[in-house]
C-alpha positions as CSV (number, residue, x, y, z in Angstrom):
1,M,126.5,-12.3,49.2
2,P,129.5,-14.4,50.4
3,I,133.0,-14.9,51.5
4,R,134.9,-15.9,48.4
5,P,137.4,-13.8,46.4
6,F,135.1,-11.0,47.2
7,L,135.8,-11.4,50.9
8,L,139.5,-11.5,50.2
9,F,139.4,-8.1,48.5
10,L,135.6,-7.7,49.0
11,L,134.5,-8.9,45.8
12,A,135.1,-11.5,43.1
13,F,131.8,-12.9,43.9
14,G,130.8,-12.0,47.5
15,L,131.2,-9.6,50.6
16,A,131.0,-10.3,54.6
17,F,130.9,-9.8,58.8
18,C,131.8,-10.6,62.5
19,G,129.8,-10.9,65.7
20,D,126.5,-9.6,66.8
21,P,126.9,-6.2,68.6
22,A,123.5,-6.7,70.3
23,E,125.1,-9.5,72.4
24,R,127.5,-7.4,74.4
25,A,125.5,-6.5,77.5
26,E,127.3,-7.2,80.8
27,E,126.0,-10.0,82.9
28,T,123.7,-9.0,85.8
29,T,122.0,-11.0,88.5
30,Q,118.9,-10.8,86.4
31,A,118.7,-11.9,82.8
32,A,118.6,-8.9,80.4
33,P,115.4,-8.7,78.3
34,E,115.6,-10.0,74.7
35,P,116.0,-7.2,72.1
36,T,112.8,-6.5,70.3
37,V,113.0,-7.4,66.6
38,E,110.1,-5.8,64.8
39,P,108.8,-6.4,61.2
40,G,108.9,-3.3,59.1
41,P,110.0,0.1,60.1
42,I,111.1,1.5,63.5
43,P,111.5,5.3,64.2
44,L,115.1,5.4,62.9
45,V,114.0,3.7,59.6
46,S,111.0,6.0,59.2
47,S,113.2,9.1,59.7
48,I,115.7,7.8,57.1
49,G,112.8,7.4,54.7
50,R,111.6,10.9,55.3
51,A,115.1,12.3,54.8
52,H,115.5,10.4,51.5
53,R,112.0,11.3,50.4
54,V,111.1,7.7,49.9
55,K,107.5,8.4,48.9
56,D,108.6,10.8,46.2
57,F,111.2,8.2,45.0
58,H,108.5,5.5,44.6
59,R,106.3,7.8,42.5
60,K,109.0,7.6,39.8
61,A,108.9,4.7,37.3
62,A,112.6,3.9,37.3
63,I,116.1,5.2,38.0
64,A,119.3,4.7,36.0
65,F,123.0,5.5,36.7
66,D,126.5,4.7,35.6
67,L,128.5,2.8,38.3
68,E,132.3,2.6,38.4
69,L,133.6,0.3,41.1
70,H,137.2,-0.2,42.2
71,F,138.7,-2.8,44.6
72,G,142.3,-3.4,45.4
73,G,143.3,-0.6,43.1
74,Q,141.7,-2.2,40.1
75,K,138.5,-1.4,38.3
76,R,136.1,-4.1,39.2
77,L,133.0,-3.0,37.3
78,D,131.9,-0.3,34.9
79,A,128.2,-0.6,34.1
80,R,124.9,1.2,33.5
81,I,122.3,0.0,36.0
82,T,118.6,0.7,35.5
83,S,115.9,-0.4,38.0
84,R,112.3,0.1,38.6
85,T,112.0,2.1,41.8
86,N,110.1,-0.8,43.5
87,S,112.9,-3.2,42.4
88,T,110.5,-5.5,40.5
89,A,112.7,-5.3,37.4
90,M,116.3,-4.3,36.8
91,R,119.0,-4.3,34.2
92,L,122.8,-4.1,34.0
93,D,124.6,-3.1,30.8
94,R,128.3,-3.6,30.4
95,E,129.2,-2.0,27.1
96,E,133.0,-2.7,27.3
97,V,132.3,-6.5,27.1
98,N,128.9,-6.3,25.4
99,I,126.9,-8.0,28.1
100,T,123.4,-7.3,29.4
101,V,121.9,-8.9,32.5
102,V,118.2,-8.5,33.3
103,Y,115.8,-9.4,36.1
104,D,112.3,-9.4,34.7
105,G,110.4,-9.9,38.0
106,E,110.7,-13.7,37.8
107,G,114.2,-14.7,36.7
108,V,117.6,-13.4,35.8
109,Y,119.0,-13.7,32.3
110,K,122.2,-12.8,30.5
111,Y,122.7,-12.1,26.8
112,P,124.0,-12.5,24.2
113,A,124.2,-16.2,24.8
114,G,127.6,-16.6,23.2
115,G,129.2,-13.7,25.1
116,V,132.1,-13.8,27.5
117,E,131.9,-15.7,30.7
118,Y,130.3,-13.7,33.6
119,P,130.1,-15.8,36.7
120,G,129.3,-12.7,38.9
121,A,126.3,-11.6,36.7
122,R,123.6,-12.3,39.2
123,F,125.6,-10.9,42.1
124,D,126.5,-7.7,40.3
125,L,122.9,-7.1,39.2
126,F,121.4,-7.3,42.6
127,T,124.2,-6.2,44.9
128,W,125.1,-2.8,43.5
129,Q,121.4,-1.9,42.9
130,Y,120.8,-2.7,46.5
131,F,123.6,-0.5,47.9
132,A,122.6,2.4,45.6
133,L,119.0,2.2,46.6
134,A,119.3,0.9,50.2
135,P,117.4,3.8,51.9
136,F,114.5,3.3,49.6
137,K,114.3,-0.5,50.4
138,F,114.4,-0.5,54.2
139,E,110.6,-0.9,54.5
140,D,110.3,-3.7,51.9
141,P,108.4,-6.9,52.6
142,G,110.5,-9.3,54.6
143,T,112.6,-6.7,56.5
144,Q,112.7,-6.8,60.3
145,W,114.5,-4.2,62.5
146,E,116.1,-4.0,65.9
147,A,116.9,-0.6,67.4
148,M,120.5,-0.5,68.8
149,G,120.9,3.1,70.2
150,G,124.1,4.6,68.9
151,A,127.6,3.8,67.8
152,T,130.8,5.6,66.8
153,L,132.2,5.3,63.3
154,G,135.3,7.2,62.1
155,G,135.3,9.2,65.3
156,E,131.7,10.4,64.9
157,S,128.6,9.3,66.7
158,Y,125.6,7.9,64.8
159,R,122.2,6.4,65.5
160,T,122.1,2.7,64.6
161,A,119.7,-0.1,64.0
162,R,120.1,-3.8,62.9
163,L,118.3,-5.2,59.8
164,T,117.6,-8.9,59.3
165,F,115.2,-10.7,57.0
166,H,112.5,-13.2,57.2
167,S,113.3,-16.7,55.9
168,G,112.9,-17.0,52.2
169,T,113.5,-13.3,51.5
170,G,115.7,-12.8,48.5
171,D,118.8,-14.8,47.5
172,A,120.5,-14.4,50.8
173,P,118.1,-14.2,53.8
174,G,120.9,-14.9,56.2
175,D,122.5,-11.5,55.6
176,W,122.3,-8.8,58.2
177,Y,123.1,-5.1,58.2
178,I,123.7,-2.3,60.7
179,A,122.5,1.1,59.5
180,Y,124.2,4.2,60.7
181,Q,122.1,7.4,60.5
182,D,123.6,10.9,60.4
183,K,122.1,12.8,63.3
184,E,122.0,16.1,61.4
185,S,120.7,15.2,58.0
186,E,119.0,12.0,59.1
187,Q,120.2,10.4,55.9
188,L,121.9,7.0,55.8
189,H,125.6,7.4,56.4
190,A,126.9,3.8,56.4
191,L,125.9,0.2,56.3
192,A,127.9,-2.6,58.0
193,Y,127.1,-6.0,56.6
194,I,127.8,-9.6,56.1
195,V,127.5,-11.6,52.8
196,T,126.1,-15.1,52.7
197,Y,125.2,-15.1,49.0
198,G,126.2,-18.3,47.2
199,G,125.8,-20.5,50.3
200,T,128.3,-19.0,52.7
201,S,127.2,-19.7,56.3
202,V,126.4,-16.8,58.6
203,S,129.2,-17.9,61.0
204,D,131.8,-17.9,58.2
205,A,130.5,-14.5,56.9
206,E,130.8,-13.0,60.4
207,R,134.5,-13.7,60.5
208,E,135.1,-10.8,58.1
209,P,132.3,-8.1,58.1
210,H,132.5,-5.1,55.9
211,A,131.0,-1.6,55.7
212,I,130.0,0.8,53.0
213,V,130.2,4.5,53.8
214,Y,128.2,6.9,51.8
215,E,130.7,9.7,51.5
216,Q,128.8,12.1,49.3
217,Y,125.2,12.7,48.2
218,G,123.7,14.5,45.2
219,Q,120.1,15.7,44.7
220,I,118.3,14.1,41.8
221,E,115.0,16.0,41.3
222,G,115.3,16.8,45.0
223,I,115.8,13.2,46.2
224,P,119.2,12.4,47.9
225,I,121.2,9.7,46.1
226,A,124.7,8.7,47.3
227,T,127.2,9.4,44.5
228,E,130.5,8.5,46.2
229,W,131.0,5.3,48.3
230,T,133.9,3.7,50.1
231,F,134.2,0.0,51.3
232,W,136.0,-1.0,54.5
233,L,136.8,-3.9,56.8
234,W,134.6,-3.4,59.9
235,S,134.1,-4.7,63.4
236,A,131.6,-3.8,66.1
237,E,134.5,-3.1,68.5
238,E,136.8,-1.1,66.3
239,G,134.6,0.3,63.6
240,L,136.3,0.9,60.3
241,G,139.5,-0.9,59.5
242,E,141.3,-1.1,56.1
243,Q,139.8,0.5,53.1
244,L,139.0,-2.0,50.4
245,G,137.4,-0.1,47.6
246,R,135.4,2.8,46.3
247,A,132.5,3.5,43.9
248,S,131.2,6.4,42.0
249,L,127.8,7.0,40.5
250,R,127.4,9.3,37.5
251,N,124.7,10.3,35.0
252,I,121.9,9.6,37.5
253,S,118.4,10.2,36.3
254,F,114.8,9.0,36.7
255,V,113.6,7.4,33.5
256,E,110.6,5.9,31.7
257,P,112.0,2.7,30.2
258,P,110.5,1.7,26.9
259,P,108.3,-1.4,26.5
260,G,110.4,-4.6,26.7
261,F,113.4,-2.9,28.3
262,F,113.5,-5.4,31.2
263,E,112.7,-8.4,29.1
264,P,115.5,-10.9,28.0
265,E,116.3,-11.1,24.3
266,Q,115.5,-14.3,22.5
267,G,118.1,-16.9,23.3
268,A,119.2,-15.2,26.6
269,V,120.8,-17.6,29.1
270,P,119.1,-18.0,32.6
271,V,121.5,-17.1,35.5
272,A,120.8,-19.4,38.4
273,L,122.0,-19.0,42.0
274,P,125.4,-20.6,42.6
275,G,125.2,-24.3,42.9
276,D,122.0,-24.3,40.8
277,R,119.9,-23.9,43.9
278,K,116.3,-23.8,42.7
279,K,114.8,-20.8,44.4
280,P,112.4,-18.2,42.9
281,D,113.3,-14.6,42.7
282,R,111.3,-12.3,45.0
283,S,110.7,-8.7,43.9
284,G,111.4,-6.0,46.4
285,S,113.4,-8.5,48.5
286,G,115.0,-5.7,50.5
287,Q,118.6,-6.9,50.6
288,A,121.7,-7.3,48.6
289,Q,121.3,-10.6,46.9
């Protein structure tokens, strides 16, 4: 995820960040120990997983929901998203423009071939699926976590941890996130993040970080899913800045997709990474691509 028009109003084709909060320790006569970056879960991540009933979630075959996304006062996306719960296949349907985008576990495809131009197809398919299912992806292969203690956001105090990715994980392994955990519910409250999708450098992305706040949760067969989100400018020092957008999820359900549901139709057009970078897709990559 990157800094382009999306970083101007969060999204025409990217999202973004600023500064590493872990580097703000005061100087002492003795060098401070390096923060421990661990592969896989840490206690905060494990407790988020329990609060979101991750094990029950992954017993389901797939989840589907309608997403309506607004930025700058304009509707940015209205789509039906369906994903296997392990993220090995996913599909985005935009009925208003008659476009379907699928990830079949190996590649991304768009059809019909002669449809309208959709330069953000790959970004939209991976990014919004990731934000919707983030609590269920925090222990995916390639994730590594650093405990940060706590931080204030919107006047409230939260437990926090920083997520980075092993090299080669997903489309944008340079992305990083800071997870904010609600102390009472132990659910995920917010994610601060940068966007390097499309080739944006980490240093450029860190000039304008963003945050998504999960404002409201619903229970889908007893599993908490965020149904109302807001997007903000963010900084480690000031927390939330200007609100940039909002999203709503509706008609959420666990489903059993029919055979061939995640397979591209004959004649579907492959959707490559920006710049035609040749890089294989990796299932369960753990991050917004």
